[in-house]
Structure formats: structure tokens, C-alpha cells
N, C-alpha and C positions, 0 to 999 in steps of 0.2 A: 504494500500500500504506500502511495506517495505521501511524503510529509506535507502537512497542511501549513501553508505559509500565512503569515500575518499580512494584512493590507500594507503595513509599513515596509514590508520586504518586497513589494510588487513593483512592476514597471509603472502601473497606474499612479501609485504614490509618488514615484520619482518624477514622472512627467508633471503631475499636478504641483508638486513642490517647486520644481524648476520654473513652471509657468508663473507661479505666484511671485517668485523672486524677480523674474523678468518684468512682470507687471508693476511690482513695487519700485524696481529700478527705473522703469519708464516714467512713472508718476513723479518720483523724486527728481529725475533729470528735467522734466518739463517744468517743474516748480522751481528748481535751482536756476535754470537758464531763463526763467521768466518768459516762457514762450507764449505767443498770443492765442494759441489753440490748445485744446486738451489732447492727451495721447489718443483718446477715442476718436476725436475729430481727425487727428493725423492719420490714424489707421484707415478711417473711412475715405479720406482724401486720397491716400496712396492706392487704395483698392479701386477707387473711381478712375484714377490715372491709368492703372493697369487694365481696366475694363471699360474704356471710353464708351459712353452710350448706354451703360447699364441702367436698369430700372431699379426703383427702390426695393421691390420685393427680392430681386436677385442679389442686391447689395446686402440686404438684411441676412440672407442665407450665408453669404461669404464672411461677414463680420460677426455672425452668430448673435445677432441682436433681434429682438422682436420688431415688428414694423413701426410700432409707436415710438420706441427709443430711436430707431433709425430715422424716423421722420423728424424727431427733435434735433438729432445731429445734423441732418440736412438743412433744417430751418436755420440753425446757427451758422453753418457754412455758407448758406445762401445769403444770409444777412451780412456776413463779412465779405461778400462778393468773391468767394473762393470757388464756387461752383455755379453752374447754370442748369436750370431744369427746362427741358423741351418736351412738349406734348407730341406723342407718336402713337401709332396703332400697333398692337400686338395681339394676334388672334382675334381681330375685329373688336378689340377693347382699347380704350384710351389708357396709355401709360405715360408716365413722366420719365424721360430719359435724362441721365445725368452726364454732364461734361465738366471738366475742371477748367477754370479760367487761367489766363496767363498769370494773374496775381496768385492764384492757388498753386500753380506749378512752381513759381519762384519761391513762395513760402515753403512748400514741401521740400524743394532742393536745399534751401537755407537750413531748415530744421534737420534734415538728414545729415548734412555736413557737420552740424553741431553735435548730434547725438551718436553718430556712427563710431567715433573713437572710443566712447564709453562702452558701447556694446562689443566692439572689437577686443577691448582689453579683457572682457569676460571669457572669451574663448581663445585668447592668444597662446595659451599653454597647451592647447589641444591641436594636434596636427590636422592639416586640411583634409586628408583622406578620412580620418575619424569623423570630422564634422560632416563631410559628405555622406558617410555611411549612416550617421545618426539622422541626418535630414531625410535620407531615402527611407529609412525605417519608420520614422515618424509619419511620413507621407503615406506609407503603406498602412500603418495603423489607422490613420485618419480616414483613409478610403474605406477600410473595413467598417469602422465605426459609422461613417456617413451612410453606409448601406443598411445599418442595423438600428440607427437611432431615429426616432420620430421627433422632428423639431416642429414646434408650434410657431412657425414664422409666417 
């Protein structure tokens, strides 16, 4: 019979703890650097840049936020003139597509340049091959989870 492991000995625990530390580091960095947007807004902005023309529902799925929270994030980004919303048709239904403004692109680039060195220092003692393997493994786990988790988005 296999030995029963404790949750704290599992990969799930390690992933969750690591994510919490990264989230905390991100919040601390944004506060320390006195950045004009929150880390959640930064993540949404970056996701929009990588998925130009995405609709709110699809963005919510990618950033794992419900539509109401995603809507609030987008209202804030829109008010700051960092994104634009465009009405479009999808499956004969009106949807609002999102694009990032030049101001948004510039801000995203500026923030990335400021925070990247902090994140880089977190993994600089791990060789590139290990980081690539970890990243690949996490993507595989996420894909398996995505097929088995029911999200209310």
C-alpha cells in the first residue's frame, strides 16, 4: 500500500505557496514603485496586449476572474485611457472587443522594465533548462486542470 502523503508534501501545496509568494511580491513591488495601476490591472492589460481584440468574457477566463470583477478592471483601465472597447458581432451577438491604446502599451512597457529585474532575481539561481522544464510542466498541469474544473465565469 502506498504511503499517504500530507497536503503539505504535495505539488499542489508547492504551487499554491509559490503563487502566493509571487502575488505578494507583485503587490509589494507595485506599492514600493508607486505604480499608477494595480498588479491586477497590469495582468489584464498584458493579457489584452497578447490577445488584441479579445472580448470581456474570454479575458475573464484567461485572468481567472468573474465577469463582474473583470468589468470593474476594464472600467478602471478605460477611465485611465489605457484600453478601448469596440462593439462587434460574435455568433450574431453584440460583444465588446478590447484593444490596448498607445498610452497603455507605453505604460505596460515602462512597468515591465521596472519590475522585471525583481522577478529575474527570484529565479536567477535556477538554470534556464530547469525553468523551462518547470514552465512546461506547469502548463501541462494547467491544461489538465482546465479540462476538469468548472469555472463560473
